[in-house]
SEMI-151833 format. One record per residue: residue in three letters; x, y, z of N, C-alpha, C in turn. Coordinates in pm, whole numbers, plus 50000, padded with zeros to 5 digits. Example, Ala and Ser with C-alpha at 12.3 -4.5 7.8 and 13.67 -1.06 7.14 Angstrom:
ALA513194943150780512304955050780513204967050780 SER512854977550708513674989450714512905000350787 
//
This chain:
MET500854988050000500005000050000500885012450000 ASN500615021749917501395033949906500855044350003 PRO501635048050107501105057150208500805071050156 SER501495075350050501265088950001499945090249928 THR499335079049888498065079849815496935072949890 ASN497185069050014496165062050089494975070950120 LYS493775067050081492565074650109491615066950201 GLU491995054650235491065046050307491245046650458 ALA492455051250503492735050650645491735058950723 SER491185053150828490245060350913490275054351051 ILE490235062851150490185058151287488935049751311 LEU487915051551227486675044051243486765030051181 LYS487905026851116488135013651057489425007951115 PRO489415004051241490665000351309491404988751244 GLU490694979051185491384967651127492204971751005 SER491614979550915492354983850796493454993650833 LEU493215002150934494225011750975495395004751041 SER495134994751125496194987051187497074980351081 LYS496444974650981497174968250872498014978450797 PHE497454990150774498175000650704499435004750779 TYR499315007150910500465011650987501555000950989 ARG501164988451010502174977851015502834975850879 GLU502064975450773502634973150640503514984750597 THR503134996950633503975008450598505315007450670 LEU505295003550796506545001750870507414990950807 MET506814979450782507574967950735508024969250589 ASP507144974450504507394974050360507924987050302 ASN507774998050377508145011050324509295017450400 VAL509255016750533510215024150615511455016050648 VAL511275003950699512444995650733513344993650611 PRO512794990250492513674988250377514415000850331 PHE513845012650362514555024950327515865025950404 TRP515825022250532516985024150620517955012350621 PHE517415000550613518264988750636518234979250519 PRO519414973650488520694974750561521544986950524 ARG521004996350444521795007750396522465015150511 ALA521775016850623522315025050731523405018150812 ILE523565005150796524574997950874525965001750824 ASP526795006650914528175010150880529074998350913 ASP529334989950813530174978150834531634981650854 GLN532024993550814533424997550824533785002450964 CYS532935011051021533285017551149532315014251262 GLY531245006951233530245003951335529165014651340 GLY528085011451407526985020951422526215022751293 TYR525495033951288524605036651176525005049351102 LEU524965048650968525075060350882523645065050854 HIS523255076050912521845079950911521565093250843 CYS522605099850790522395112450719522175109250571 LEU520915107750534520565102650403519695112450324 ASP519925112750193519095120550103517865112450064 ALA517055118049976515775111749940515935097549888 ASP517005095249811517195082149747518145073149825 ARG518395076349953519245068750044520735071450023 THR521095081349942522475085249929522985090850062 VAL524155086350107524745091650229525285105550200 ILE524805115650271525215129450246526135134750355 ASP526325127350463527285130750567527555118150647 THR528805115450681529145103250754529275105450904 ASP529155118050950529135120351095527925113351156 LYS527995110951286526945103251353526415110651475 SER525105110951485524425116051603524325104751705 ILE524755107551826524635097551932523165095151965 TRP522355105651956520905103751970520435092851874 ALA520855094151747520375084851645520835070651672 GLN522055068851720522535055351747521645048451852 GLY521305055851959520445050052062519025048252016 ARG518485058151949517085057451905516875046351802 MET517795045351706517655035151602517805021151660 ALA518745019451752518905006551817517645002851894 TRP517095012651967515855010052043514735005851950 MET514575012851837513475009851746513614995751690 LEU514804991951649515044978551596514754967951702 LEU515244970051822515074960151928513634959551977 THR512934970851973511514970852010510694963251907 MET511034964751781510384956551678510654941751702 PHE511894938351737512244924451767511424919251885 ASN511274927551988510584923252110509074922652097 THR508494930452005507024931752004506364927751873 LEU507094928351762506504924851633506844910751589 ALA508134907751583508594894551539510054893151576 PRO510484881451622511894879551660512794877351538 GLU512874887551454513714886751335515184887751374 PRO515994877651345517414877951387518164890251338 GLN517844895051216518534906751164518274919051250 TRP517054920551300516764932251382517594932051510 LEU517744920451569518584919251688520044922151654 GLU520504916851544521894919151502522144933851474 TRP521224940251402521384954451370521284963051496 GLY520404959351589520304966851713521584966151793 LYS522184954351801523444952851873524564960551804 HIS524494961551671525494968851595525554983451640 GLY524394989551657524355003351703524775004751848 LEU524324995551933524684996252075526174994252098 ASP526784985452022528224983252036528994996252006 PHE528575003451903529215016251871529005026151985 LEU527775026752037527465035752148528345032952270 MET528485020252304529265016652422530745019952404 ARG531235019052282532665021752257532965036552246 PHE532085044152181532435057752144531455068452194 GLY530365064552259529325074152292529615083252408 SER530525079352497530715086752623532095092952633 ASP532145104252699533395111152729534065103952846 PRO535265098352828535905090852938536255099553058 GLU536315112653039536685121353150535575123053253 ASP534345124253205533245126453300532105116453285 GLY532195107353187531165097153169529935101853095 ARG529825114953068528665120052995528755116452848 MET527595115352783527565111352644527665123452551 TYR528245120952435528335131252332526995132652260 PHE526915143052177525775144652087526165141051943 HIS527385144051904527805143551763529245138651758 VAL529485128151680530835122651665531125120351516 THR532385117751484532755114451347532315100151315 ARG532465096351190532135082751150532905072651234 GLU534155075951265535005066651341534745067151491 GLY533965077151536533635078151677534395088851753 GLN535135097351683535845108151751534875119351786 PRO534985125051907533985134851951534055147951873 ILE532865153451845532745166551782531995176151873 ARG530905171551935530095180652015529435173252131 LYS529455179752246528725174852364527855186352412 ARG526555184152417525635194852453525505195852605 ARG524915206952651524815209152796523805199852861 TYR522805195252781521795186452838522155171852811 ALA521345162652866521755148552872520775139152804 TYR520185143352692519225134552626519865122052565 SER521115122852525521785110952469521695099252566 GLU521845102252695521785091652796520425084952801 SER519365092752781518025086752788517795077252671 PHE518235081052552518025072552435518915060052440 ALA520125061652494520975049852513520365040452618 ALA519755046252722519155038052828518015029452775 ILE517135035252694516005027252644516485016452547 ALA517565019252473518125009152383518714997552463 CYS519425000652570520014990152653518924981752719 ALA517844988252764516744980852826516084971452726 ALA515914976252603515324967752500516244956052467 MET517554958352470518494947352448518434937252562 PHE518264941952685518104932552796516864923952777 ARG515774930152738514544922452715514744911952606 ALA515514915652505515734906452393516674895052429 THR517654897652516518724887852541518764882452684 GLN518144889852778518204886552921519634886752976 ASP520504894152911521874895852957521914906853061 GLU522284903553184522244912953295523144925153275 LEU524164923953192525044935353167524274947153107 TRP523304944053021522514954752960521594961253063 LYS521124953453158520284959053265521104968553353 GLU522314964553384523194972953465523514986053392 ARG523784984953264524104996853186522885006153178 THR521695000253166520465008253165520345016553291 THR520555010253406520435017153533521435028553544 GLN522685025953502523705036353506523305048453421 LEU522845045853301522495056653209521285064553257 PHE520275057553310519085064453357519415073053480 ASP520215067553570520645075353687521425087753644 GLN522265086053541523035097253488522115108053432 TYR521115103653357520165112953297519455121053406 LEU518935114153506518185121053611519085130253692 SER520285125553724521205133753804521605146353731 TRP521935145053604522395156753528521275166853508 ASN520085162153481518985171153449518275176853569 PHE518305169653683517445173853795518185176353926 THR519495175053929520245179154047520505194154036 PRO519975202254126520125216754114521585220954097 GLY521825229153995523145234553972524105225653894 ARG523695213053865524635204153796524715207153646 MET523565208153580523565211353438523715226453420 PRO524635230853334524775245353312523445251453268 ALA523115262953323521855269453293521845274653150 LYS520695273953085520555279352950520525294552954 PHE519975300153061519885314653075520665319153197 CYS521115331453195521845337053308520915338253430 ALA521535340453544520775341353669519795352953669 THR519975362353578519065373653568517625369253547 ARG517445358753466516105354153431516085338753426 PRO516135332153540516175317453540514865311553489 MET514995300953407513815294153352514045279153357 THR512965271753344513045257153340512145252153228 GLY512495240553170511815235853050511055222853070 ILE510085220752982509285208552987510035196552931 GLY511005198952842511685188252771512275177252858 PRO513155180552955513745169953038512695161753113 ARG511595168053151510565161053227509785151253139 MET509405155653020508635146752933509495134852888 ILE510785137352862511655126252821511915116952939 ALA511965122253060512095113653178510895104353190 ILE509685109453163508475101053167508585089953064 ALA508875093552940508935083652832510025073352858 THR511165077752911512265068552939511865058753048 ALA511315063853157510915055053267509815045353223 GLN508895049853140507845040853089508445029753003 SER509415033252921510065023352835510845013352919 LEU511555018153020512305009253107511365000053185 ARG510265005453231509274997353302508734986253213 SER508514989553086508004979552991509014968552965 ASP510284972152953511294962252914511974955353032 LEU512054962053148512744956153263511804951553373 GLY510544956353369509594953053473509384964653568 TYR508334963553647507964974353739509084976953840 ASP509314989653867510294993753967509775006554031 THR509845007454162509325019254231510065031954188 ASN511345030654151512095042354106511525047753975 TYR511155038753884510555043253759509205049953787 GLN508405043653872507075048853897507115062353967 SER508005063754064508085076554135508575087554041 CYS509455084153949509925093853850508775098353761 ILE508015088753709506875092053623505875100953697 ASP505525097053818504535104653894505015118853923 ARG506285120053959506835133253990506845142153866 MET507265136753753507375144953633506005149253580 ILE505025140453588503685144353546503145155353637 GLU503375153953766502915164153860503565177653830 GLU504865177653797505545190153768505075196253636 ILE504845187953537504335193153410502975199553430 GLU502105192653503500765198153527500835211153607 ARG501675211353710501725223053799502425234953735 LEU503485232453659504305243353608503965247753466 PHE503615238253379503575241253235502175241553174 VAL501235234453233499875234253179499095246053237 LYS498675255153149497965267153192496515266153144 HIS495655260953230494255258953191493545272053162 ASP493905282553235493235295353213493525301153075 LEU494715297953022495105302852889494955291952782 GLN494595279852825494465268452735495735266752652 ALA496835264952724498145263552660499035254652745 VAL499985248152677501055240752744502345247752706 LEU503025253552803504215261652777505455252752762 GLU506405257952687507675251052667508645254252780 SER508675266752823509575271252930508825281053020 VAL509145280253148508505289253246509555293553347 ALA509215303453431510055306653545510055294753641 GLU510995294353730511155282753817509935280053904 ASP509115290353929507895288454006506685285753918 GLY506915284553786505825281753693505165294053636 SER505595305753675504985317953622505465320453479 ILE504685328453407504985331253266506055342053257 VAL507055339353175508105349153146507695356253017 ASP507245368453028506635375452914507705381552823 HIS508485372552761509485375952662509445365152555 PHE510215366952446510165357452335510245342952383 ASP511285339752461511505325752502510395320652593 GLY509915328952681508885324652774507515323052711 ARG507265330452601505965329552535505905318952425 THR507045313052390507085303752278506385290652313 LEU505475286552225504795273652235505345264452127 ASN505515251952161505965241752065504885230952061 PRO503905232151971502775222751970503195208151958 GLY504225205251879504665191451866505165185551997 HIS505925193552073506465189052201505335186352301 SER504395195852309503335194252409502365183052370 ILE502185180752240501355169352197502055156252229 GLU503385155952211504145144052248504045141452399 ALA504205151952477504065150452622502675145552658 ALA501675149952584500295145952612500115130852598 TRP500705124952493500485110452480501305102452581 PHE502385108252632503085101652743502175101552867 VAL501455112452889500495112953001499365103052977 LEU498875102252854497815092552823498315078152839 GLU499565075852805500165062552828500085058852974 GLU500375068453060500325065753204498895064153253 ALA497985072253198496575070853234496075056853202 LYS496465051653088496065038153048496675027753142 TYR497955029353173498655019753260498025019553399 GLN497725031353454497215032153590495685031253597 GLY495015032153481493555032753484493065045053554 ASP493725056453528493485068853603492695078653515 ALA491445081053550490595090053472491075104453479 ARG491655108353591492135122153603493295124653508 LEU494215115053499495335116453406494845116153261 MET493815107953234493255107753099492715121453063 LYS492015127953155491485141253129492625151153104 LEU493675150353185494815159353168495455157453031 GLY495705144952993496315142352863495475147552749 CYS494155145552757493265150452652493225165752648 GLN493265172052764493315186652766494585191852700 MET495705185152724496965189252662496905187652510 VAL496265176952464496065175352319495195186752267 ASP494095189652335493175200252292493895213652280 TYR494585217652386495235230652388496265231652274 SER497035220952256498115221152158497585220752016 TRP496515213251995495915212551862495345226151821 HIS494585232151910493955244951877494995255951857 ARG496095255251929497165265051913498015262151788 GLY498145249251752499145245451654498675242551514 TRP497385239051496496935235051363496785247251272 ASP497325246251151497255256951052495955255350972 HIS494985263950999493665262650936493665267150790 GLU494705274250747494765278550608495385267950518 TYR496535262550558497255253150472497255238850526 GLY496825236950649496885223850709498255221150770 GLY498325210750853499585207350919499775215451046 LEU500815212151120501105218551248502255228451236 TYR502025240451286503095250151296504195244651388 TYR505415249451369506495245051459506485252951590 PHE506365266151583506285274451703505085283851691 ARG504515287051807503475297251817503805306051938 ASP503165317651946503335326452061502115325452152 LEU502355325452282501285323852379500185334152359 TYR500565346552325499595357352308499385360952161 ASP499715351652073499565353751928500365365651877 ARG501485368251938502405378451888503395371751792 PRO504175379451719505155373451628506185364851703 VAL506565353951640507595345051696508925348551631 GLN510005348851709511265353451654511975342951567 GLU511775330051592512455319951512511915320051368 TYR512815320651271512375322151132511695309751077 TRP511875298151140511245285851093509925282951165 HIS509375292951230508225290951317507015285351243 ASP506855288551113505665283951042505945272150948 MET507165266450957507475254550877506755242350934 LYS506665232150854506055219650895507145208950902 PHE507495204851026508505194451048507795181051060 TRP508515170451026507915156951026507475152451164 TRP508305154751266508075147951393506835152951470 PRO506475166051470505225169751537504005162451480 HIS504045159751350502925152751287502895138051329 ASN504075132051345504115118451401503495118051540 GLU503865127751624503355127751761501855130551765 ALA501385139051674499945142251671499125130351623 ILE499665122551532498945110451487498785100751602 ILE499845098951681499745090151799498765095951900 ALA498945108651934498185114652045496685114952016 THR496305117951893494875118451861494245104551863 LEU494995094551816494515080751824494355076451970 PHE495375079452050495345075952192494155082852261 ALA493985095852235492905103452299491535097952260 HIS491395093852134490125088152091489855074952162 GLN490865066652171490685053652237490355055352385 MET490985065152449490785066852592489465073752625 SER489025082852539487865091152572486595087752494 ASP486745081052378485635078552285485035091352229 ASP485785102452238485315115152183485615115252034 GLU484585116951952484745116151807485575127551748 LYS485755138351822486575149251767488015144451746 TYR488465135351834489825130251818489935121051697 ALA488865113951665488845105951543488985115051421 LYS488275126251423488345135751313489745141651304 TRP490325145551416491665151351415492705141151369 HIS492525128651414493465118251373493475116751221 GLN492295115551163492255114051018492765126550948 GLN492505138151005492945150850946494475151550941 VAL495125148551053496595149651055497225137950981 HIS496585126150988497085114550913497085117550763 ASP495935122050711495825124350567496755135450520 TRP496795146550594497675157650553499135153050551 SER499525145650653500935141550667501345132050555 PHE500525121850531500905112250428500825118250288 GLN499995128250270499915134750140501105144050114 HIS501735149250221502775159250202504185154450237 PHE504335146150340505665141850380506125129050309 ALA505205120450272505575107350219506165108350079 ASP507145099750052507795099149922507395086049854 ALA506535086949754506035075049686507125067849608 GLN508165075049568509205069049485510195060749566 HIS510715066549675511805059849748511395055049887 GLY510215058849935509815054850069510225065050174 GLU509825062350298510085071250413509375084750395 TRP509645093850487509095107250484510225117350465 PHE509945128050393510815139550398510675146150535 GLY511675153950572511665159550706511095173550719 TYR511215181650612510975195950630510195201650512 LEU509085208150545508225214350445508045229150476 HIS507755236950371507335250650393505905250650448 ARG505455262350489504145263050552503035257350463 ASP503135259850331502075255450240502205240850197 GLY503165233650256503325219550225504325216550116 ARG504915227050055505955224649955507225219650023 LEU507975211249951509205205550005510235216450027 SER510835216750146511905226150175513245220750127 ASN513525207950156514675201050099514395186150098 THR515305178450045515045164150023515605155150132 ILE516125160850238516765152750342515765143550411 LYS516205131350434515395121750511516105116850636 GLY517355120550652518095116850772519205126850797 GLY519355131050924520395140450961520735138851107 MET521225149551169521585148951311520345147551400 TRP519165151551348517945151151428516975140551378 LYS516915138651248515965129051190516675115951161 SER516085104951206516665091751184515535081451183 PHE515885069251203514905058251210514285058151350 PHE513425068151376512845069151510511435074551513 HIS511225087651497509885093351517508835087151425 TYR509155086251297508185080751202507945065851225 PRO508985057351232508695043251261508085041151399 ARG508445049351498507815047951630506325050851619 MET505955060951539504535063851521503805052051460 LEU504375046251353503725034951287503595023151383 TRP504665020451457504655009351553503665011951666 LYS503665024251719502805027351833501335027051793 CYS501005032551678499615032451634499145018251607 TRP499995010351544499654996151525499404989451660 SER500274992051757500144985851888498844989951956 LEU498515002951950497275007652011496045001151947 LEU496065000051817494904994251749494794979251773 GLU495904972451786495884958051814495474955151958 ASP495804964452049495484962352191494034965452223 LYS493374973152137492024977952169491024966452179 
//
């Protein structure tokens, strides 16, 4: 089935939609990346790819090594025990374990050369979270305790670096201290993934509960019907460019992590919170003129300073497809069915490449292609295949 021309997909037809998501993952997306992305010379994955799978840069994102390994191993653990998926997942993890961390402080890099020499280490610690979920998935696949130990080390590192006061260098000077939703939402997703692959642990659960409480208390503004990206440390609004910036894709992604927890706990209050976050982000983010989701918006509808604010990136649409499906399943509210089909149809009509497979990453506001890149330092075998896998899983579990 060609995803760019699919007209049949509908949340109201779960059997055909489930088949569509699984077949698109298996027949369209996996073959685009593999085995092309496997670097047999230096290890890890070559993920900076043009439309036709041409390698356009051999540098490697450490994020991508962990995310791609996790995706492969999650497919192995949940879809089918394909030996190649396990082999390819280990290929990425072996590179991560050899070259991903700075030996001086143990923190992980963001960007390395093809051979693994360091180029950039960012102030935040997201690389650790993606490596942790990959190691946990490898433990589930192999039951090798070494991967479980490595998972614990990486997760502890992530939490310590991001949430120990004063440890991570501040993004802003002390003049105007702010805190962001990003580390909290990724902590939730990481702990949920570890819980799924390693089993229940009170440390994972307390982390999830704490981060959801902080997101609700600090970032969700019911009076303004918005989910903020950054706030003052007490949760108050910082009425400047950075404080007013909304990222609909991020808050929609956070919303489905909350809905994931609502489903796990059978918690109606969390379900309501997750749906409210979807509502606020959809109404703020959907482009009613051209369709698709804006990248940034302003809390008070003032101009946004980032020049790419009205572009359409691939990953917010992946998160919106998941979140609207999740919200519909949890609430039975038909508006989410409508939104799901709306974002599904727009995305597959504009991002999908009927010739070579996969999705393009970046569009102009009106849906025209900005460039032909399908893999880079940020885009890899992760958001799009995770969406296909997650939607298939939700529809099969219903």
